[in-house]
N, C-alpha and C positions, 0 to 999 in steps of 0.2 A: 240381295246378294246371297248366294249359297256357297257353302264350303264343301269340298269333296276331296278325299284322299286319292293320290295317284303314285304308283310305285316307279322308281327309277333305279337302274344299275349304278354301281360305283363310278364307272367311267362317265356316265351321263350326268351324275351329280356333280362331278368335277367340271364338266362342261357348263352346267347351270351356274356354278359358283364363279367361273371365270367369264361368264356372260356370252359364251359362244353358242349356247343352245337356246333358241328362241321359238322352237316348235317341236311337236312330237307327233308321231304317227302311231295309231293303235288300230288293230283289226276291228272292223265293224262286226258286231254280233247281234242278230243274225246278219248274214250277207244280204244286202238289198236286192230286190228284183229290178228296181230302177231308182234313179236319184233325180231330184229336181234341182234347179240352180241355187236354191237357198241352202243347200247342204242337208236337207231333210229327205227322207225317202219313204216310199210306200212299199210294203211287202204284201204280195197277194196271199190271201189265206182262204181256206175252205174252197179250193178249186177255182179261185178267182172271183168268188161271189162277194167277198168283202175286202176292205182295205184297212190295214192297220197303219198307224202313224207313229214314227219314232223321232225324238229329238236327240241332240248330242248328249251322251251320258257323262261327258266331261264338263258340262256347263255351258252357260250362255256368256256373251261378253260382259265383263264386270264381275263374274263369279271368281272365287278363289280356289285354286288347287293347292293342297298342302302335300309336300313331297314325303313319301315313305321311302326310307333307305335302310340298309343294314346298319345295325348299331349295337352298342354294348353299354353297360353301366357297371358299377363296382360289383365284385364277386359276391358280396353279401346279399345281393338281390337275385341271385341265380334261380332260386326256387319260386320267386314271385312273378306274377304276370305283369306286363307293362302297365296295364290299367289299374293295378293295385297300389302304385306308388308314383312319386315324382322324384327326380334326382337332379341336383344342380350340375352334376358331372356326367356328360354323355359323350361316349366315343363314337364318332361316325366312321364307318369303315372306309369311306371314300377319302377321308382326311385324318386317318388314325394318328399320323405323326404329330399333328397339332395337339391332340389330346395327351399323347405321351409326354410332350414337352410342357404342356400347361399343368398337368396333374401327375408328376412323376411318382408321387407317393401312393397312388391308387393301384390296387391289384384288380385288373379288369376281369369281368366275368365272361360268361358264355356269349357267343355270337347269337344275335337275334335277327331273324330275317325281316326285311323291310315291311312285308305284308302284316307283321305283328306290331308295327310301330304305332303307339298311341298318339293322339293329337298333341299332347303336352311335350313330346320329345321332338316334334318336327321343327326344323330350323329354316326351311325354305318354303316360301309361298309364291305362287305364280298366279297372276291375274290374267284371265282369259281375255284376249283381244278379239279373236275371231276363230271360226272353225269352218270346215268344209269337208265334203266327202269326195274322194277321188280313188282311182285305181293306184295301187302301189307303184306300178311301172310308169306312171305319169310323172314321177319325181325327176328332177333335173339336178345337175351338179350343185347349183346354188341352194337347192332344197336340202341336200345332204350336208352342206356347210351349216345351214340354219338348224340342222339336227344336232350340231355340235361336233361334226367330223371335220378334222383339219384338212384344209385344201393342200394338195400336194405341192412340195417346194421344187420338185424337178420332174422331168418327163419320165424318169425311171421309177417313180413312186406310183402306187395304185391311186386311182382317182378317189375323190371323196365319195362319189356315188358307189364305186366298187367297195370301198371300206364300209359304207353303210350297209351294202348288201351282205357282207360278211357278218356284221353286227346283227342284222335282222335274222339271219339264219341261226346264229348262236342263241338268240333269245326266243325265236319262234319255231325252231326245228327244221329238219330236212323237208324240202318241198314247199316251204312257206313263201319263198320268193317266186318260184316258178308258178305257183297258183295265182299270183297277181290279184290278191283280194282287194275288195273295197276297204279303204282305211279312213278313219277320222284323222284329219290334219288339224291340230289345235295349235294356234299361235298364241303366245303369251308374253307378258313382261314379268320379270322377277321383281317381287316386292322386297324392299329393303326393310329389315326388322331389327 
């Protein structure tokens, strides 16, 4: 079993915590030339004379992903790197009200981006169930719901797939939906710690 970090936005962290997010899509880097049914792909290199082989960078079934998310600790640690200390009090931006209620006496320090979260500060672990490679546009409504997007309650609301498309664009930039890239689809179970 291997452990790997994986970043999530505050909205997706909340979906992980409430149990509605059970899969994630991440752009394949580099984009594959072709994909085989096992979810692995071959990229032609050197004018097609050699084949390179890639596996899923997010792990194999049974591996653990630890979630990196935006966070804060007490103001006294503002000049220290996260790897230089541990703190019993961590404010996670996705659930900041919980920390404010639990530790009202703490003066919270600067915002720290999730990509700088050390392993000791992570509160969520995900066990990889399976993975596959597919085109982004192969998603269906139920896939968007598994991504943590709420299903519409009325016909007047945007579909879960439409809401996911908006989220995708906000995270990956203009043109990222239209380009229909190959993506890793990683299914997981949240581990209770």
